[in-house]
BAGU-988308 format. One record per residue: residue in one letter; y, z, x of N, C-alpha, C in turn. Coordinates in pm, whole numbers, padded with zeros to 5 digits, always signed. Example, Ala and Ser with C-alpha at 12.3 -4.5 7.8 and 13.67 -1.06 7.14 Angstrom:
<sites>
a-00569+00780+01319-00450+00780+01230-00330+00780+01320s-00225+00708+01285-00106+00714+01367+00003+00787+01290
</sites>
This chain:
<sites>
m-01757-00669-00350-01718-00734-00226-01841-00797-00162t-01840-00926-00142-01957-00995-00088-01967-00977+00063d-02092-00977+00113-02114-00967+00255-02070-01094+00325g-02040-01083+00455-02006-01201+00534-01879-01180+00616f-01841-01287+00684-01720-01284+00767-01602-01340+00689r-01483-01290+00719-01362-01342+00659-01247-01324+00759h-01140-01397+00737-01022-01387+00821-00908-01332+00736l-00856-01219+00776-00748-01154+00703-00620-01163+00785h-00514-01210+00721-00385-01222+00789-00304-01096+00761l-00270-01024+00867-00191-00902+00848-00110-00872+00973h+00012-00828+00950+00105-00793+01058+00115-00905+01163g+00117-01029+01114+00145-01141+01202+00025-01205+01271v-00096-01152+01251-00213-01211+01316-00327-01226+01216d-00421-01313+01249-00545-01325+01173-00654-01243+01241l-00714-01152+01167-00823-01070+01219-00956-01117+01161t-01056-01126+01244-01191-01158+01199-01259-01029+01154v-01306-01028+01031-01362-00907+00969-01502-00938+00918s-01594-00846+00941-01731-00857+00892-01756-00749+00789v-01817-00786+00676-01854-00691+00571-02003-00703+00547a-02074-00590+00549-02218-00592+00526-02261-00459+00466g-02358-00464+00375-02415-00343+00319-02346-00297+00191h-02397-00185+00138-02347-00134+00010-02348+00018+00015g-02242+00079-00037-02232+00223-00039-02093+00267+00004v-02085+00384+00067-01955+00437+00108-01892+00342+00210p-01766+00302+00192-01703+00210+00287-01678+00278+00422l-01720+00211+00528-01697+00256+00664-01625+00144+00738i-01501+00167+00778-01425+00069+00857-01432+00114+01003w-01480+00024+01090-01515+00061+01227-01440-00028+01327g-01381+00038+01427-01312-00034+01535-01387-00021+01667h-01393-00129+01743-01462-00130+01872-01370-00079+01983g-01420-00081+02106-01347-00029+02219-01255-00130+02285l-01172-00082+02377-01077-00164+02451-01150-00275+02526m-01097-00397+02517-01151-00516+02580-01290-00551+02527g-01326-00496+02411-01454-00524+02349-01440-00619+02232s-01541-00620+02147-01543-00705+02028-01667-00668+01947m-01678-00723+01828-01800-00703+01751-01920-00759+01826a-01904-00877+01886-02015-00940+01957-02060-00856+02075a-01965-00802+02151-01999-00718+02266-02068-00590+02220e-02023-00535+02109-02083-00413+02055-02226-00440+02009d-02248-00555+01948-02383-00592+01905-02476-00607+02024l-02423-00659+02133-02504-00675+02254-02548-00540+02308a-02459-00441+02300-02493-00307+02347-02590-00237+02253a-02576-00260+02123-02669-00209+02021-02680-00056+02021w-02565+00013+02037-02568+00159+02037-02568+00217+01896f-02518+00144+01799-02488+00206+01670-02586+00170+01559g-02672+00074+01579-02778+00046+01483-02728+00019+01342w-02637-00075+01330-02574-00098+01200-02675-00129+01090q-02783-00198+01124-02881-00234+01022-02943-00110+00956q-02942+00002+01027-02999+00125+00972-02908+00192+00870l-02785+00143+00857-02688+00207+00768-02659+00128+00641l-02707+00003+00635-02657-00089+00532-02704-00055+00391d-02804+00033+00378-02847+00071+00243-02765+00184+00185l-02683+00251+00269-02602+00361+00217-02454+00348+00251a-02416+00247+00328-02276+00228+00364-02239+00081+00361q-02118+00055+00321-02061-00080+00334-01988-00081+00468v-02051-00143+00566-02000-00139+00703-01902-00255+00723i-01777-00219+00748-01669-00317+00766-01624-00307+00911r-01652-00410+00987-01616-00414+01129-01521-00530+01152y-01447-00525+01262-01351-00632+01288-01320-00639+01436d-01280-00757+01478-01225-00773+01613-01079-00734+01608a-01042-00634+01685-00902-00588+01687-00811-00698+01738r-00683-00689+01706-00587-00788+01755-00597-00798+01907g-00593-00920+01957-00604-00942+02100-00745-00932+02154h-00844-00922+02068-00983-00907+02108-01072-01005+02032g-01182-01043+02097-01282-01126+02030-01223-01253+01974t-01252-01278+01847-01206-01402+01782-01082-01379+01697s-01022-01260+01704-00899-01235+01629-00778-01286+01706g-00667-01300+01635-00544-01346+01697-00477-01236+01778a-00379-01276+01856-00306-01183+01941-00158-01187+01907s-00090-01074+01927+00054-01069+01912+00118-01050+02049a+00251-01062+02055+00316-01088+02184+00378-00967+02252s+00363-00846+02195+00425-00729+02255+00320-00624+02289p+00330-00561+02406+00235-00453+02437+00235-00341+02334t+00350-00315+02272+00356-00207+02174+00275-00237+02048d+00236-00363+02029+00149-00396+01916+00007-00345+01935y-00024-00297+02056-00161-00257+02088-00174-00106+02110i-00069-00030+02080-00082+00115+02089-00162+00163+01967w-00222+00280+01978-00316+00325+01876-00256+00336+01735p-00135+00387+01715-00082+00392+01578-00066+00252+01517r-00029+00152+01597-00017+00016+01544-00155-00039+01507l-00255-00009+01589-00390-00054+01556-00440+00016+01429a-00396+00140+01408-00430+00210+01284-00367+00142+01164d-00246+00088+01180-00185+00010+01071-00274-00107+01033d-00335-00172+01133-00427-00283+01103-00548-00232+01024m-00605-00119+01067-00722-00065+00997-00689-00035+00851l-00574+00028+00828-00534+00061+00691-00504-00064+00610s-00449-00167+00675-00420-00292+00605-00548-00366+00569i-00650-00355+00651-00780-00412+00614-00830-00345+00487a-00818-00213+00480-00858-00142+00359-00778-00190+00239d-00648-00212+00257-00564-00262+00148-00615-00398+00098q-00640-00489+00192-00679-00624+00153-00818-00629+00092l-00900-00529+00122-01034-00522+00062-01037-00430-00059d-00919-00387-00104-00905-00303-00224-00981-00172-00213l-00970-00105-00099-01036+00023-00077-00932+00133-00080d-00941+00222-00178-00849+00334-00184-00882+00438-00078q-01013+00463-00059-01059+00558+00040-01171+00498+00122f-01188+00547+00245-01295+00497+00330-01321+00595+00443v-01436+00579+00505-01467+00651+00629-01410+00568+00743a-01329+00630+00828-01271+00562+00943-01350+00599+01067g-01388+00498+01144-01466+00525+01263-01439+00425+01372g-01489+00457+01491-01474+00363+01601-01514+00425+01733q-01523+00338+01833-01564+00377+01966-01447+00362+02063s-01414+00467+02137-01309+00464+02238-01175+00426+02176m-01123+00307+02202-00999+00263+02137-01013+00270+01986g-01128+00231+01934-01152+00238+01790-01155+00381+01739c-01206+00473+01820-01202+00616+01787-01057+00662+01771a-00973+00626+01868-00832+00664+01862-00762+00597+01744t-00802+00475+01712-00747+00405+01595-00779+00482+01468a-00905+00523+01453-00946+00596+01333-00873+00729+01321l-00858+00800+01433-00787+00926+01431-00641+00905+01392s-00581+00799+01443-00441+00767+01408-00429+00731+01261a-00530+00663+01205-00527+00629+01063-00533+00756+00978a-00612+00854+01022-00622+00979+00947-00490+01056+00947l-00413+01041+01054-00282+01105+01058-00180+01030+00973a-00191+00896+00973-00094+00815+00899-00117+00819+00748a-00244+00828+00707-00276+00823+00563-00391+00918+00533p-00369+01049+00545-00480+01145+00530-00549+01138+00395q-00476+01100+00290-00535+01096+00158-00636+00983+00143r-00635+00888+00236-00724+00772+00224-00851+00786+00307i-00855+00883+00396-00966+00894+00489-01066+00996+00436q-01181+00948+00395-01286+01035+00340-01353+01116+00450a-01370+01056+00566-01435+01122+00679-01407+01040+00804l-01443+01097+00920-01422+01032+01049-01553+01029+01128i-01582+00915+01192-01689+00907+01291-01624+00863+01420l-01615+00953+01516-01539+00932+01639-01636+00922+01756s-01651+00804+01811-01747+00782+01919-01675+00767+02052t-01727+00833+02153-01674+00834+02290-01521+00843+02293p-01466+00956+02249-01321+00974+02255-01267+00947+02396p-01156+00876+02405-01104+00837+02537-01026+00950+02603t-00973+00922+02721-00882+01016+02786-00763+01044+02694a-00713+01167+02702-00600+01207+02616-00530+01326+02679w-00401+01339+02643-00321+01452+02690-00322+01461+02843e-00375+01569+02899-00367+01589+03044-00445+01485+03124t-00548+01426+03066-00627+01328+03140-00576+01184+03121r-00471+01167+03043-00430+01030+03009-00348+00963+03119a-00268+01038+03192-00177+00977+03290-00253+00897+03394e-00361+00952+03446-00440+00880+03547-00498+00751+03489q-00548+00758+03366-00604+00640+03302-00496+00536+03275s-00378+00580+03233-00268+00487+03209-00228+00415+03337a-00227+00488+03448-00195+00426+03577-00298+00320+03613m-00425+00346+03581-00528+00247+03608-00508+00121+03523y-00471+00140+03396-00445+00024+03310-00327-00057+03362e-00227+00010+03413-00112-00060+03471-00156-00144+03591q-00242-00090+03675-00293-00164+03790-00379-00282+03745m-00458-00262+03643-00543-00370+03592-00459-00483+03535a-00354-00447+03460-00266-00550+03404-00197-00628+03515a-00153-00557+03620-00089-00626+03733-00187-00720+03802l-00311-00679+03814-00413-00764+03876-00437-00889+03793v-00442-00874+03661-00459-00990+03574-00341-01086+03588e-00220-01032+03593-00101-01116+03603-00094-01190+03736s-00150-01130+03842-00143-01193+03975-00264-01281+04006q-00382-01242+03957-00504-01313+03993-00581-01368+03874g-00531-01345+03753-00602-01392+03634-00719-01301+03600t-00791-01338+03497-00903-01256+03452-01016-01254+03554a-01028-01359+03635-01135-01362+03735-01119-01250+03836g-00995-01218+03872-00971-01109+03967-01015-00975+03911l-00981-00949+03784-01021-00823+03722-01172-00819+03703a-01231-00931+03664-01376-00936+03645-01449-00905+03776a-01398-00958+03886-01461-00931+04016-01450-00783+04052m-01334-00723+04023-01318-00581+04051-01412-00498+03966m-01424-00532+03838-01510-00458+03748-01656-00470+03791a-01698-00588+03832-01836-00607+03876-01867-00521+03998q-01768-00509+04087-01787-00431+04209-01791-00281+04181q-01706-00235+04089-01693-00092+04064-01780-00041+03950a-01846-00132+03878-01922-00093+03760-02023+00019+03785p-02102+00015+03894-02200+00123+03912-02139+00262+03915a-02016+00275+03965-01950+00405+03971-01879+00439+03840m-01846+00339+03759-01767+00361+03638-01854+00380+03514i-01972+00320+03512-02056+00322+03392-02149+00443+03396p-02157+00521+03286-02246+00637+03284-02391+00599+03313p-02464+00684+03385-02603+00651+03421-02692+00619+03302l-02674+00688+03188-02761+00661+03075-02739+00521+03019l-02617+00466+03033-02593+00329+02988-02657+00229+03083l-02651+00257+03212-02715+00168+03309-02866+00171+03293e-02919+00287+03252-03063+00295+03225-03099+00205+03107a-03014+00205+03005-03040+00123+02887-03017-00025+02916a-02917-00056+02999-02881-00197+03026-02839-00209+03172p-02934-00231+03263-02901-00239+03405-02799-00347+03439n-02789-00450+03356-02697-00561+03382-02564-00543+03309l-02536-00423+03261-02417-00402+03179-02290-00437+03256g-02283-00401+03383-02163-00432+03462-02138-00581+03470a-02243-00658+03494-02229-00803+03500-02189-00860+03364q-02243-00804+03256-02207-00851+03122-02059-00823+03094m-02012-00704+03133-01871-00671+03112-01781-00763+03193a-01819-00792+03316-01739-00882+03399-01735-01022+03340e-01847-01067+03286-01852-01200+03224-01761-01207+03102q-01761-01101+03022-01673-01097+02905-01526-01099+02946l-01492-01025+03051-01354-01022+03098-01310-01157+03151a-01398-01225+03222-01363-01354+03280-01330-01457+03173a-01387-01440+03053-01363-01535+02944-01236-01503+02866y-01171-01393+02895-01051-01350+02823-00932-01438+02859d-00841-01456+02764-00713-01518+02794-00629-01420+02875a-00581-01464+02992-00515-01372+03085-00390-01309+03026r-00308-01386+02959-00184-01332+02902-00216-01226+02796t-00314-01255+02711-00351-01159+02608-00407-01032+02669l-00491-01046+02770-00550-00929+02833-00444-00840+02897a-00345-00901+02960-00236-00823+03020-00160-00745+02912l-00138-00807+02796-00071-00738+02687-00154-00621+02634v-00283-00645+02616-00373-00541+02566-00374-00422+02661l-00384-00449+02791-00384-00342+02890-00247-00272+02895g-00140-00349+02875-00007-00289+02869+00005-00192+02753g-00053-00227+02639-00052-00136+02525-00134-00011+02550a-00251-00029+02615-00336+00086+02647-00265+00183+02740k-00185+00129+02830-00108+00212+02923-00007+00300+02848l+00047+00248+02738+00158+00315+02669+00115+00422+02569t-00012+00429+02536-00053+00508+02420-00127+00635+02459d-00126+00732+02367-00193+00860+02389-00215+00925+02252f-00300+01027+02249-00316+01105+02127-00186+01177+02092p-00167+01208+01965-00049+01286+01925-00064+01430+01969p+00041+01511+01956+00031+01653+01990-00084+01721+01915r-00139+01822+01976-00256+01889+01921-00231+01949+01782d-00110+01998+01757-00084+02061+01627-00094+01961+01513q-00067+01833+01542-00084+01732+01438-00231+01709+01406i-00315+01709+01506-00458+01686+01483-00518+01802+01405r-00467+01923+01424-00518+02038+01349-00502+02021+01198r-00410+01934+01157-00384+01917+01013-00487+01827+00944i-00568+01756+01020-00664+01662+00960-00777+01742+00895q-00794+01724+00767-00894+01800+00692-01025+01723+00670a-01028+01596+00701-01148+01517+00677-01262+01565+00767p-01385+01572+00713-01500+01605+00800-01515+01498+00908a-01558+01541+01026-01566+01449+01140-01698+01467+01215l-01756+01355+01253-01871+01351+01343-01822+01291+01474i-01839+01364+01584-01795+01317+01715-01919+01292+01800l-01930+01171+01853-02044+01130+01936-01992+01093+02074a-02039+01161+02176-01993+01135+02311-02112+01121+02405w-02083+01072+02526-02186+01071+02630-02128+01133+02757a-02217+01178+02843-02175+01247+02965-02162+01148+03080g-02081+01187+03181-02072+01110+03303-01981+00991+03300d-01873+00998+03220-01783+00884+03204-01639+00933+03217r-01574+00899+03328-01436+00945+03351-01339+00887+03249g-01368+00769+03199-01280+00708+03100-01296+00765+02961h-01406+00839+02939-01433+00903+02810-01486+01044+02838p-01400+01131+02889-01447+01261+02936-01492+01351+02821v-01594+01430+02848-01642+01524+02747-01532+01623+02709s-01437+01645+02796-01327+01738+02765-01250+01695+02641t-01233+01564+02620-01164+01519+02498-01246+01553+02374t-01376+01532+02382-01464+01566+02269-01457+01716+02239t-01466+01799+02343-01461+01944+02324-01330+01986+02260e-01220+01925+02305-01089+01960+02249-01077+01915+02104l-01123+01794+02074-01117+01748+01935-01201+01836+01843q-01318+01875+01891-01404+01961+01808-01335+02093+01777s-01260+02146+01873-01191+02273+01850-01069+02256+01760l-01007+02137+01763-00886+02115+01686-00915+02075+01541l-01012+01988+01521-01043+01941+01386-01118+02050+01312p-01070+02090+01195-01128+02207+01127-01269+02185+01073h-01311+02060+01056-01443+02033+00998-01516+01930+01084a-01538+01963+01211-01596+01868+01305-01728+01918+01362e-01820+01827+01381-01942+01854+01457-01949+01751+01571a-01999+01793+01686-02001+01706+01803-02139+01705+01866h-02176+01589+01920-02302+01573+01991-02273+01494+02118v-02315+01548+02232-02294+01483+02361-02428+01437+02415a-02445+01306+02429-02570+01250+02479-02577+01267+02630q-02681+01333+02676-02706+01349+02819-02813+01252+02869t-02893+01199+02776-03004+01111+02810-03002+00988+02722l-03079+00888+02762-03090+00765+02683-03150+00795+02546g-03247+00884+02542-03306+00920+02413-03205+00980+02318e-03116+01065+02370-03012+01124+02284-02912+01018+02239l-02882+00921+02325-02794+00812+02284-02856+00733+02170r-02985+00711+02178-03054+00634+02075-03067+00709+01943s-03030+00838+01943-03031+00914+01818-02904+00893+01737w-02804+00824+01794-02675+00810+01726-02686+00745+01588p-02760+00635+01572-02767+00577+01437-02818+00676+01332q-02919+00756+01368-02970+00854+01272-02868+00963+01246r-02796+01005+01348-02692+01106+01327-02583+01053+01234m-02544+00926+01254-02446+00866+01165-02500+00858+01023r-02625+00821+01012-02687+00810+00880-02690+00946+00809d-02730+01049+00882-02733+01183+00824-02594+01228+00780f-02494+01199+00861-02355+01237+00829-02309+01165+00703l-02333+01036+00695-02291+00959+00578-02367+01003+00453t-02492+01039+00467-02571+01086+00353-02512+01214+00297r-02467+01304+00385-02407+01429+00339-02277+01406+00263l-02208+01296+00290-02085+01267+00217-02113+01240+00070
</sites>
């Protein structure tokens, strides 16, 4: 499989996919309202440090970045996004792969492991989102955000995010990127309003499966979280670590610990 970008048509949309490196296949999903470009700007995962031991396959999820969008909010719930991840593996002729992602991408990878356990060699779950008892409040926020987009467009949501960013973004991220709130607002302002409302509508509708289903996942898992983020509470990480039978978790409290993530991912992949 040659390195580079390609466009894969699956489940009614064209997804932009990047392939780089050689070794164990790792298919990675980004976070809600993010993209590969936004993730590269943040530079949390150090992809260049992995390319000698992993074939890193990243993509813009449907309704995000340069990928196409579909017309129903239910197309953006986590199990449907997992169908996209598995279909990418199909089109790239991968029988097995490591499934990973950040936030929404984390939930996508977990859903893929439930849908096709025989295909998932391992999991890398970064900043697990709200789930179960903490999900209702987050879903209500997504509903409010979607309504704001529908009434005021993306500019209205971008203005709100810029105003609230200091309270919403974990301190260690602001230490790494003091302008992160402004960058996030700029990215939101460039979004297509109709697509963003659909994406937020899907986020409102979705949640992790019951805990007993997650207990069945046998793939080894690396969980990477950070502290001080209501949208990605450490409680979800703690719960996943207790449920997944072969999981290790690391919670970054400082910028230095956050910067250790690429090496932790590298060590985990090496052990595979």
